[in-house]
C-alpha positions as CSV (number, residue, x, y, z in Angstrom):
1,M,-0.1,-0.2,-0.2
2,N,1.2,3.9,-0.4
3,R,2.4,4.9,2.3
4,F,1.5,8.5,1.7
5,S,-1.9,7.7,0.4
6,P,-4.5,10.4,1.8
7,V,-6.2,8.2,3.9
8,G,-3.2,7.2,5.6
9,S,-1.8,10.6,6.3
10,A,-5.0,12.6,6.8
11,W,-3.5,12.9,10.2
12,I,-1.0,15.4,8.9
13,W,-2.8,18.3,7.8
14,P,-4.2,19.0,11.4
15,L,-0.6,19.2,12.5
16,F,0.7,21.0,9.7
17,L,-2.3,23.7,10.4
18,V,-1.3,23.7,13.8
19,F,2.4,24.4,13.1
20,A,1.3,26.8,10.5
21,G,-0.8,29.2,12.8
22,C,2.1,29.3,15.6
23,A,4.5,30.2,12.5
24,K,5.4,34.3,13.0
25,P,5.4,36.3,10.3
26,V,9.2,37.2,8.9
27,P,9.0,41.1,10.1
28,E,9.8,43.6,7.6
29,P,13.4,46.0,7.8
30,V,12.5,49.0,10.7
31,E,14.2,52.2,9.1
32,P,16.9,53.4,12.1
33,A,15.8,56.4,14.0
34,G,17.3,59.3,13.8
35,P,20.3,60.5,11.9
36,Q,23.0,58.3,11.2
37,L,27.0,58.4,11.1
38,P,28.7,58.3,7.7
39,V,30.2,54.7,8.5
40,A,30.5,53.4,5.0
41,V,33.1,57.0,4.2
42,Y,35.6,55.8,7.6
43,E,35.5,52.3,6.4
44,D,36.3,53.3,3.1
45,A,39.2,55.4,4.5
46,A,40.5,52.8,6.7
47,R,40.7,50.3,4.0
48,Q,42.9,52.8,2.2
49,G,45.2,53.6,5.2
50,A,43.6,56.2,7.1
51,N,43.7,56.3,11.0
52,V,40.0,56.1,11.7
53,Y,38.7,56.3,15.2
54,R,35.2,55.5,17.1
55,V,34.4,57.7,20.0
56,D,34.0,56.0,23.1
57,S,30.7,56.9,24.9
58,E,31.6,55.9,27.8
59,Q,34.7,58.0,28.5
60,S,33.6,61.2,26.2
61,R,32.0,64.2,27.8
62,V,30.7,67.3,26.6
63,L,29.6,70.1,29.2
64,I,27.7,73.4,28.8
65,R,28.0,75.8,31.3
66,V,24.6,77.8,31.5
67,G,24.9,81.4,33.2
68,R,22.0,83.7,34.0
69,D,21.5,87.1,33.2
70,G,18.5,89.8,34.2
71,R,17.8,92.3,37.0
72,M,17.1,89.7,39.4
73,K,19.6,87.1,38.5
74,H,21.2,86.8,42.0
75,L,18.3,84.7,43.1
76,G,18.9,82.4,40.2
77,H,21.2,79.2,39.8
78,E,23.9,78.7,36.9
79,H,23.7,75.1,35.9
80,V,25.9,72.6,33.8
81,I,24.4,70.4,31.6
82,A,26.3,67.0,29.9
83,S,26.2,64.4,27.6
84,E,27.3,61.4,28.5
85,N,26.5,59.6,25.2
86,V,28.3,61.3,22.5
87,E,28.5,58.8,19.1
88,G,31.3,59.7,16.8
89,L,34.1,59.1,14.5
90,V,36.8,60.5,13.8
91,M,39.8,60.4,10.8
92,L,43.2,61.8,10.8
93,H,44.9,62.1,7.3
94,D,48.2,62.8,6.6
95,D,46.7,65.6,4.4
96,P,44.9,67.9,7.3
97,A,41.9,68.3,4.4
98,Q,41.2,65.0,5.0
99,S,40.8,64.5,8.2
100,R,37.1,64.7,9.9
101,A,35.7,64.3,12.6
102,D,31.2,63.6,12.6
103,L,29.4,63.1,16.4
104,L,26.1,62.8,17.2
105,I,24.7,63.6,20.7
106,P,20.9,63.1,21.8
107,L,19.4,65.2,23.8
108,P,16.7,63.6,25.8
109,L,19.6,62.0,27.3
110,L,21.4,65.0,28.9
111,V,22.2,65.2,32.4
112,V,21.4,68.6,34.9
113,D,23.4,69.5,36.7
114,K,25.4,66.7,38.3
115,M,27.7,67.4,41.3
116,E,30.6,66.3,39.3
117,Y,30.2,68.4,36.2
118,R,29.2,71.8,38.6
119,E,32.6,71.1,40.4
120,Q,34.0,70.2,36.5
121,M,33.1,73.8,35.5
122,G,33.5,75.9,38.6
123,L,30.2,76.0,39.9
124,E,29.3,75.6,43.5
125,G,26.8,73.8,45.1
126,E,24.7,70.8,45.1
127,M,21.0,71.3,43.3
128,T,18.0,69.3,44.7
129,E,16.7,67.2,43.1
130,S,13.4,69.2,42.3
131,A,15.4,72.0,41.0
132,I,16.9,69.3,38.7
133,N,13.9,68.4,37.6
134,G,12.6,71.6,37.2
135,T,15.4,72.5,35.0
136,T,15.3,69.2,33.1
137,T,11.6,70.0,31.5
138,N,12.2,73.6,30.9
139,M,14.9,73.2,29.3
140,Q,13.8,70.4,27.3
141,D,10.1,71.0,26.2
142,K,10.4,75.1,26.4
143,V,13.9,75.6,25.1
144,L,15.0,72.6,23.0
145,E,12.1,71.2,22.3
146,S,13.6,67.5,21.9
147,G,10.6,65.8,21.1
148,V,10.6,67.3,17.7
149,Y,14.9,68.2,17.4
150,P,16.2,65.4,19.2
151,W,20.0,65.7,17.9
152,V,22.4,67.3,17.2
153,E,24.7,66.6,14.6
154,V,28.2,68.0,14.1
155,S,30.7,68.3,11.6
156,A,34.4,69.3,12.0
157,R,37.1,69.1,9.8
158,F,40.6,69.8,10.4
159,K,42.5,73.1,9.4
160,A,45.6,71.8,10.8
161,A,45.7,68.3,12.4
162,Q,49.2,67.9,12.4
163,S,50.0,71.2,13.7
164,D,51.0,72.1,17.1
165,A,47.7,74.5,17.6
166,P,44.9,71.9,15.7
167,M,42.0,73.6,14.8
168,L,38.4,72.9,13.7
169,N,35.9,74.0,11.0
170,V,33.2,72.8,13.0
171,S,29.4,72.7,11.9
172,M,26.7,72.0,14.1
173,T,23.2,71.7,13.3
174,L,20.5,72.0,16.2
175,H,16.8,72.8,16.3
176,G,16.6,72.6,13.0
177,M,19.4,75.4,12.1
178,T,23.3,74.8,11.7
179,A,26.2,77.1,13.0
180,S,29.8,77.4,11.9
181,Y,32.3,77.8,14.6
182,E,36.3,77.6,14.6
183,V,37.1,75.8,17.6
184,P,41.1,75.3,18.7
185,V,41.2,71.8,20.3
186,E,44.4,70.4,22.0
187,L,44.9,66.4,20.3
188,Q,46.4,63.6,22.0
189,V,47.3,60.9,19.6
190,E,48.3,57.4,20.8
191,P,49.4,54.1,19.1
192,D,45.3,52.9,19.4
193,R,43.3,55.9,21.0
194,L,42.8,59.6,20.3
195,V,41.9,62.7,22.5
196,I,40.3,66.0,21.5
197,S,39.9,68.4,24.3
198,G,38.9,72.2,23.9
199,E,36.3,74.4,24.5
200,M,33.8,77.3,22.4
201,T,31.4,79.3,23.1
202,I,27.9,79.5,21.2
203,Q,24.7,81.3,21.5
204,H,21.1,80.6,21.9
205,A,20.5,83.0,18.6
206,D,22.5,81.0,16.7
207,F,20.2,78.2,16.6
208,G,17.2,80.3,16.9
209,L,16.3,79.3,20.7
210,T,15.1,81.7,23.3
211,P,17.0,81.4,26.6
212,Y,14.4,80.0,29.3
213,S,12.9,82.8,31.7
214,A,10.4,83.5,34.5
215,A,9.6,86.5,36.9
216,G,8.7,88.4,33.5
217,G,11.9,88.2,32.5
218,L,13.6,89.4,35.9
219,I,15.7,85.5,36.3
220,K,16.6,84.2,32.7
221,V,19.4,82.0,31.4
222,A,22.2,83.9,29.8
223,E,22.6,84.5,26.2
224,E,26.2,83.1,25.9
225,L,26.9,79.1,26.8
226,Q,29.9,77.9,27.1
227,L,30.6,74.7,26.2
228,R,34.1,72.6,27.3
229,F,34.7,69.1,25.7
230,S,36.7,66.0,25.8
231,L,36.3,62.9,22.8
232,V,38.0,60.0,23.9
233,A,38.3,57.7,20.6
234,H,39.5,54.1,20.2
235,Q,41.3,52.8,16.5
236,M,39.1,50.7,14.4
């Protein structure tokens, strides 16, 4: 008798239907959220012999000192905002014109007034949890609008990467607007590690931002922001 006759195999169909019903559909590809680093550009440069580094988020920091202004500014506080989640790639080439860096900073993850950062930026006094929460809400919702503009994108080109006084041409996009700066940096190059550090000043107005204010403007955030960064990267 044919072992695969319809009668002999009738029991297979219910079992097949059970397993077919349990099978999970293949998920459709999901588009990555937010901007992406130009990884392919750096990988291609590495294959051609350039020194390419990836930023170590755990060791890299961007700190912003937020000052106070207004007729009653003595009643307000200065703050330090920090990014502990910098993503980025750096390329060093013998030709400075071909050296570059690209960075991404997620705004919703910014840290407000952590004591160690306040001390690093020369501010005394620990802020209360309620004050930190209030500052965070005002900054995220009323100034940065990070729900709409969640990223800072930074593109840098080295004017003189191998000189004693390295200089960067920095293009920064925040809140849908882009501003450019010339930034002197310190460059520490080790066999498998790179450290870029420096300071710069930016303005709220550079990105169409309005400094937060209270009491009818008698207390408000200063227009100018002092930014300090230290980026640690490891060779890929």
